[in-house]
Each structure stands twice: as structure tokens, then as C-alpha cells.
C-alpha positions as a Markdown table, in Angstrom:
| # | Residue | x | y | z |
|---|---|---|---|---|
| 1 | Met | 23.2 | -1.1 | 2.7 |
| 2 | Ile | 21.0 | -4.0 | 1.5 |
| 3 | Ser | 21.4 | -7.2 | 3.6 |
| 4 | Gln | 21.7 | -10.7 | 2.2 |
| 5 | Ser | 18.2 | -11.5 | 3.5 |
| 6 | Asp | 16.8 | -8.5 | 1.6 |
| 7 | Arg | 18.6 | -9.6 | -1.6 |
| 8 | Arg | 17.1 | -13.1 | -1.2 |
| 9 | Ser | 13.7 | -11.7 | -0.5 |
| 10 | Arg | 13.7 | -9.5 | -3.5 |
| 11 | Arg | 15.1 | -12.3 | -5.7 |
| 12 | Asp | 12.4 | -14.7 | -4.5 |
| 13 | Phe | 9.8 | -12.0 | -5.1 |
| 14 | Met | 10.9 | -11.4 | -8.7 |
| 15 | Thr | 11.0 | -15.2 | -9.3 |
| 16 | Asp | 7.4 | -15.4 | -8.3 |
| 17 | Val | 6.5 | -12.5 | -10.5 |
| 18 | Gly | 8.2 | -14.2 | -13.5 |
| 19 | Arg | 6.3 | -17.5 | -12.8 |
| 20 | Leu | 3.0 | -15.7 | -12.5 |
| 21 | Ala | 3.6 | -13.8 | -15.7 |
| 22 | Ser | 4.5 | -17.0 | -17.6 |
| 23 | Ala | 1.5 | -18.8 | -16.3 |
| 24 | Ala | -0.8 | -16.0 | -17.2 |
| 25 | Ala | 0.6 | -15.8 | -20.7 |
| 26 | Leu | 0.2 | -19.6 | -21.2 |
| 27 | Thr | -3.4 | -19.5 | -19.9 |
| 28 | Ala | -4.2 | -16.6 | -22.2 |
| 29 | Cys | -2.9 | -18.6 | -25.2 |
| 30 | Val | -4.8 | -21.7 | -24.4 |
| 31 | Asn | -8.0 | -20.1 | -23.2 |
| 32 | Pro | -8.2 | -16.6 | -24.7 |
| 33 | Pro | -10.5 | -14.4 | -22.6 |
| 34 | Pro | -13.8 | -13.2 | -24.1 |
| 35 | Gln | -13.8 | -9.6 | -25.3 |
| 36 | Ile | -15.7 | -7.3 | -23.0 |
| 37 | Leu | -16.9 | -4.0 | -24.3 |
| 38 | Ala | -17.5 | -1.4 | -21.6 |
| 39 | Ser | -19.6 | 1.6 | -22.1 |
| 40 | Pro | -17.8 | 5.0 | -21.8 |
| 41 | Gly | -17.4 | 6.0 | -18.2 |
| 42 | Ser | -18.3 | 2.6 | -16.7 |
| 43 | Gln | -16.5 | 1.4 | -13.6 |
| 44 | Pro | -15.5 | -2.1 | -12.6 |
| 45 | Ser | -18.0 | -3.4 | -10.0 |
| 46 | Ala | -16.8 | -4.0 | -6.5 |
| 47 | Arg | -19.7 | -6.3 | -5.9 |
| 48 | Gly | -19.7 | -10.1 | -6.5 |
| 49 | Asn | -15.9 | -10.5 | -6.3 |
| 50 | Glu | -13.1 | -10.3 | -3.7 |
| 51 | Trp | -11.9 | -6.8 | -4.8 |
| 52 | Asp | -13.5 | -3.8 | -3.2 |
| 53 | Leu | -13.1 | -1.1 | -5.8 |
| 54 | Ser | -15.3 | 1.5 | -4.0 |
| 55 | Trp | -12.2 | 3.6 | -3.6 |
| 56 | Ile | -12.5 | 4.5 | -7.3 |
| 57 | Asp | -15.9 | 6.1 | -6.6 |
| 58 | Gln | -14.3 | 8.0 | -3.7 |
| 59 | Leu | -12.0 | 9.7 | -6.2 |
| 60 | Ala | -14.8 | 10.7 | -8.6 |
| 61 | Thr | -15.9 | 13.7 | -6.6 |
| 62 | Ala | -12.3 | 15.1 | -5.9 |
| 63 | Thr | -11.2 | 18.2 | -7.6 |
| 64 | Asp | -7.6 | 17.3 | -7.1 |
| 65 | Arg | -6.1 | 13.8 | -6.9 |
| 66 | Ala | -2.6 | 12.3 | -6.8 |
| 67 | Val | -1.3 | 8.8 | -6.3 |
| 68 | Phe | 2.0 | 8.3 | -4.4 |
| 69 | Asp | 4.0 | 5.2 | -5.2 |
| 70 | Trp | 5.4 | 3.5 | -2.1 |
| 71 | Pro | 7.6 | 0.4 | -3.1 |
| 72 | Ser | 10.1 | 0.4 | -0.2 |
| 73 | Leu | 9.3 | 0.4 | 3.5 |
| 74 | Gly | 11.7 | 3.2 | 4.4 |
| 75 | Asp | 12.3 | 4.7 | 7.8 |
| 76 | Ala | 9.2 | 5.3 | 10.0 |
| 77 | Ser | 10.9 | 8.2 | 11.7 |
| 78 | Asp | 11.5 | 10.0 | 8.4 |
| 79 | Ser | 9.0 | 8.6 | 5.8 |
| 80 | Ile | 9.4 | 10.7 | 2.7 |
| 81 | Val | 6.3 | 9.2 | 1.0 |
| 82 | Met | 4.0 | 10.3 | 3.8 |
| 83 | Gln | 5.7 | 13.7 | 4.1 |
| 84 | Ile | 5.2 | 14.4 | 0.4 |
| 85 | Ala | 1.6 | 13.2 | 0.5 |
| 86 | Ala | 0.9 | 15.4 | 3.5 |
| 87 | Arg | 2.6 | 18.4 | 1.7 |
| 88 | Tyr | 0.4 | 17.9 | -1.3 |
| 89 | Leu | -2.7 | 18.1 | 0.8 |
| 90 | Asp | -1.4 | 21.1 | 2.6 |
| 91 | Asn | -0.5 | 22.8 | -0.7 |
| 92 | Cys | -4.1 | 22.2 | -2.0 |
| 93 | Glu | -5.4 | 23.8 | 1.2 |
| 94 | Thr | -3.2 | 26.8 | 0.7 |
| 95 | Ala | -4.0 | 27.2 | -3.0 |
| 96 | Tyr | -7.7 | 26.9 | -2.6 |
| 97 | Arg | -8.1 | 28.8 | 0.7 |
| 98 | Gly | -11.6 | 30.2 | 0.9 |
| 99 | Gln | -12.7 | 28.1 | -2.2 |
| 100 | Arg | -14.6 | 24.9 | -2.4 |
| 101 | Tyr | -12.4 | 21.9 | -3.3 |
| 102 | Glu | -11.8 | 18.3 | -2.4 |
| 103 | Ala | -8.2 | 16.9 | -2.6 |
| 104 | Arg | -7.6 | 13.2 | -2.3 |
| 105 | Ala | -4.3 | 11.4 | -1.9 |
| 106 | Val | -3.7 | 7.7 | -2.7 |
| 107 | Leu | -0.8 | 5.7 | -1.3 |
| 108 | Asn | 0.0 | 2.8 | -3.5 |
| 109 | Ile | 1.8 | 0.5 | -1.1 |
| 110 | Arg | 3.6 | -2.4 | -2.8 |
| 111 | Thr | 6.6 | -4.8 | -2.9 |
| 112 | Gln | 8.7 | -4.3 | 0.3 |
| 113 | Ala | 6.4 | -1.7 | 1.8 |
| 114 | Val | 3.2 | -3.7 | 2.5 |
| 115 | Pro | 3.8 | -4.0 | 6.3 |
| 116 | Ala | 3.1 | -0.3 | 6.5 |
| 117 | Ala | -0.6 | -1.1 | 5.8 |
| 118 | Leu | -0.9 | -3.7 | 8.5 |
| 119 | Asn | -2.3 | -3.0 | 12.0 |
| 120 | Asp | -0.6 | -3.3 | 15.3 |
| 121 | Ala | -1.9 | -6.8 | 15.9 |
| 122 | Met | -0.2 | -8.1 | 12.8 |
| 123 | Trp | 3.1 | -6.4 | 13.6 |
| 124 | Glu | 3.1 | -8.0 | 17.0 |
| 125 | Arg | 1.8 | -11.4 | 16.0 |
| 126 | Tyr | 4.3 | -11.9 | 13.1 |
| 127 | Ala | 7.2 | -9.9 | 14.6 |
| 128 | Leu | 7.3 | -7.7 | 11.5 |
| 129 | Gly | 9.8 | -5.3 | 13.3 |
| 130 | Val | 12.3 | -8.1 | 13.3 |
| 131 | Glu | 11.3 | -9.4 | 9.9 |
| 132 | Tyr | 11.9 | -6.0 | 8.3 |
| 133 | Thr | 14.5 | -4.6 | 10.7 |
| 134 | Ala | 12.1 | -1.8 | 11.5 |
| 135 | Lys | 12.6 | 0.0 | 14.7 |
| 136 | Asp | 10.1 | 1.8 | 16.9 |
| 137 | Pro | 11.1 | 5.5 | 16.7 |
| 138 | Val | 10.4 | 5.9 | 20.4 |
| 139 | Thr | 12.0 | 2.7 | 21.9 |
| 140 | Gln | 14.6 | 2.2 | 19.2 |
| 141 | Gln | 13.8 | -1.5 | 19.5 |
| 142 | Pro | 12.3 | -3.8 | 16.8 |
| 143 | Ala | 8.8 | -2.5 | 16.4 |
| 144 | Ile | 5.9 | -4.5 | 17.9 |
| 145 | Arg | 3.3 | -2.1 | 16.6 |
| 146 | Asn | 3.0 | -0.4 | 13.2 |
| 147 | Pro | 5.5 | 2.6 | 13.5 |
| 148 | Phe | 4.1 | 4.2 | 10.3 |
| 149 | Trp | 0.6 | 4.4 | 11.8 |
| 150 | His | 1.7 | 6.1 | 15.0 |
| 151 | Arg | 3.3 | 9.6 | 15.0 |
| 152 | Ala | 7.1 | 9.5 | 15.2 |
| 153 | Pro | 9.0 | 12.0 | 17.4 |
| 154 | Ser | 9.7 | 15.2 | 15.6 |
| 155 | Pro | 13.4 | 15.5 | 14.6 |
| 156 | Ala | 13.4 | 19.3 | 15.1 |
| 157 | Leu | 11.6 | 21.8 | 17.2 |
| 158 | Gly | 8.4 | 22.9 | 15.5 |
| 159 | Val | 8.4 | 20.1 | 12.9 |
| 160 | Ile | 5.4 | 17.8 | 13.0 |
| 161 | Leu | 5.8 | 14.6 | 11.1 |
| 162 | Pro | 2.7 | 13.1 | 9.6 |
| 163 | Ser | 1.6 | 9.6 | 10.5 |
| 164 | Leu | -0.3 | 7.2 | 8.4 |
| 165 | Glu | -3.2 | 7.7 | 10.8 |
| 166 | Asp | -3.1 | 11.5 | 10.1 |
| 167 | Leu | -3.3 | 10.9 | 6.4 |
| 168 | Val | -6.2 | 8.5 | 6.6 |
| 169 | Gln | -8.1 | 11.0 | 8.8 |
| 170 | Arg | -7.6 | 13.4 | 5.8 |
| 171 | Lys | -9.4 | 10.9 | 3.6 |
| 172 | Thr | -6.2 | 9.4 | 2.1 |
| 173 | Ile | -6.8 | 6.1 | 0.3 |
| 174 | Val | -4.4 | 3.2 | 1.0 |
| 175 | Leu | -3.9 | 0.6 | -1.7 |
| 176 | Val | -2.1 | -2.6 | -0.8 |
| 177 | Cys | -0.5 | -4.9 | -3.4 |
| 178 | Asp | -2.1 | -8.4 | -2.7 |
| 179 | Phe | 0.6 | -10.1 | -4.8 |
| 180 | Ala | 3.3 | -8.8 | -2.4 |
| 181 | Leu | 1.1 | -9.6 | 0.5 |
| 182 | Gly | 0.9 | -13.2 | -0.7 |
| 183 | His | 4.6 | -13.3 | -1.0 |
| 184 | Leu | 4.9 | -12.1 | 2.6 |
| 185 | Ala | 2.3 | -14.7 | 3.8 |
| 186 | Lys | 4.3 | -17.5 | 2.1 |
| 187 | Arg | 7.5 | -16.4 | 3.9 |
| 188 | Leu | 5.8 | -16.1 | 7.3 |
| 189 | Ala | 4.0 | -19.4 | 7.0 |
| 190 | Ala | 7.2 | -21.2 | 6.1 |
| 191 | Lys | 9.0 | -19.8 | 9.2 |
| 192 | Arg | 6.2 | -20.9 | 11.4 |
| 193 | Asn | 5.2 | -24.1 | 9.7 |
| 194 | Gly | 1.8 | -22.6 | 9.1 |
| 195 | Asn | -0.7 | -22.6 | 6.3 |
| 196 | Glu | 0.1 | -20.0 | 3.6 |
| 197 | Asp | -3.5 | -19.4 | 2.7 |
| 198 | Glu | -4.6 | -18.9 | 6.3 |
| 199 | Val | -1.8 | -16.5 | 6.9 |
| 200 | His | -2.7 | -14.6 | 3.7 |
| 201 | Arg | -6.3 | -14.3 | 4.8 |
| 202 | Glu | -5.2 | -13.1 | 8.3 |
| 203 | Leu | -3.0 | -10.4 | 6.7 |
| 204 | Arg | -5.9 | -9.3 | 4.4 |
| 205 | Asn | -8.1 | -8.9 | 7.5 |
| 206 | Gly | -5.4 | -7.0 | 9.4 |
| 207 | Phe | -5.2 | -3.8 | 7.3 |
| 208 | Val | -5.2 | -0.3 | 8.9 |
| 209 | Pro | -8.4 | 1.7 | 8.3 |
| 210 | Gly | -8.8 | 3.2 | 4.9 |
| 211 | Ser | -7.0 | 0.3 | 3.1 |
| 212 | Phe | -8.0 | -1.6 | 0.0 |
| 213 | Ala | -6.4 | -4.7 | -1.4 |
| 214 | Val | -5.6 | -4.6 | -5.1 |
| 215 | Pro | -4.5 | -7.5 | -7.3 |
| 216 | Ser | -1.0 | -5.9 | -7.6 |
| 217 | Gly | 0.7 | -2.6 | -7.1 |
| 218 | Ile | 0.9 | -2.2 | -10.9 |
| 219 | Phe | -2.9 | -2.5 | -11.1 |
| 220 | Gly | -3.4 | 0.0 | -8.2 |
| 221 | Leu | -1.1 | 2.6 | -9.8 |
| 222 | Ala | -2.5 | 2.3 | -13.2 |
| 223 | Arg | -6.2 | 2.3 | -12.0 |
| 224 | Ala | -5.6 | 5.3 | -9.9 |
| 225 | Gln | -4.2 | 7.2 | -12.9 |
| 226 | Asn | -7.1 | 6.0 | -15.0 |
| 227 | Ala | -9.3 | 7.6 | -12.3 |
| 228 | Gly | -7.6 | 10.9 | -12.8 |
| 229 | Cys | -4.8 | 10.8 | -10.3 |
| 230 | Ala | -1.5 | 12.5 | -11.0 |
| 231 | Tyr | 1.4 | 10.1 | -10.5 |
| 232 | Val | 4.0 | 11.1 | -7.9 |
| 233 | Arg | 7.0 | 8.9 | -8.1 |
| 234 | Met | 9.3 | 8.5 | -5.1 |
């Protein structure tokens, strides 16, 4: 069941999206951007701007690639997105056993799921377990560390649930929607009478290893597909 606070959070998020889209459309009408012609096969440069796009180059050598959309935080003790991503990598290993291959998974973390990409320090500092009603699978209390990064107890004998750390060790790329992150920073700053920009910067510096900020989850999903990833929708 969706709580009233979740409904307000999503409503506020969509309001910000609408305002951003309207502002972008107005700017484009007043100041149309110059046309840029890219040569075939060219890649946007990660140098000279705030977006590290080196993850695109990491996909170039893969024989198999898939992007897994992750819009809702879900349950850390039974994360379907991580399980499906791990299964994909396992299936590639089985299918190509004895052959040379390189499989890469991309997790496109956006909207309500962005805390999954934040490290333990951010979870403790900003009480994200309380903020998102996320429990630690071990203590069953509001999580004070990232419960997705750490391995959750197995629900059945012989079942090993993947953690986000497991997937990163298998060269999984984590994309984080910066627009959603900014929305979270705005909410956290308001609750603590802090500076929104400072909180946003701190969150950007508090990613788990293997993470890359992207302007939006939409950009991340589309760019990963442009780089050859199959789209796996949850």
C-alpha cells in the first residue's frame, strides 16, 4: 500500500518534472541550440563537463549487454531487479561456457530507487531507512546502512541472494538519475534547514563504487540502448 507521504513525494517529483520540461521548451524556443553534426560512431566526451560518460566505453567491448530499469526501491531482502540482473549474467556464463565472451549488466536507477546507489555513510547521515521506510534485513529496524549493497539473509536453504556489491564485482554499471537525486536533496535539505546544492553535491559524492550520475533516468536508459544494451523492463 502506498502511504500518503509516498503519494506527496511522487506528486512533487512529477510537478518538478513538468516545470523542468516547460522551462526547457521555452528556452529552446527563445534560444534554439546550434545544430551539431556528429560523425558516425562518435561518442559524447566525458571530459570537460560534469558527466562522466566513460561507462559507454566500458560497454563497447562487451559481447552481451543489457540494461535493467530500476524505478522503485523495492525490498532489499527480495530485490527482483538485482536477482534478474544476476540471472542474466549467470545465463551468459552457462551459454558461453568454454568460449570467450564479455557480458555487462547496467542498472538504471531512477525515481524512488536512487538511495540504492548511495553508500552507508549517506544512509546513516540522512536516515534514509526512515525516509524510505526501508528495513535492514538482519535487524528488521530502519536501515542505517545501504541494505541493497550488503547481502541479505537467504530466504531458503541453498538460495544465495545477490547484493549490489556482488553485481558491481561482476562489472555491473550503475547509472543514477541526477534529476531524482536533486529532488531527494531538496527534500532532505528542507527537513534539516540545510543548503539544497550542498546536500546535492554530498549525495553525488556518496555513490557506491561502480556508479555514474546521468542527467536523468530517461537519458541513462536511452543512452544504454544506443550503446547496444537490450532493455529489460521490470
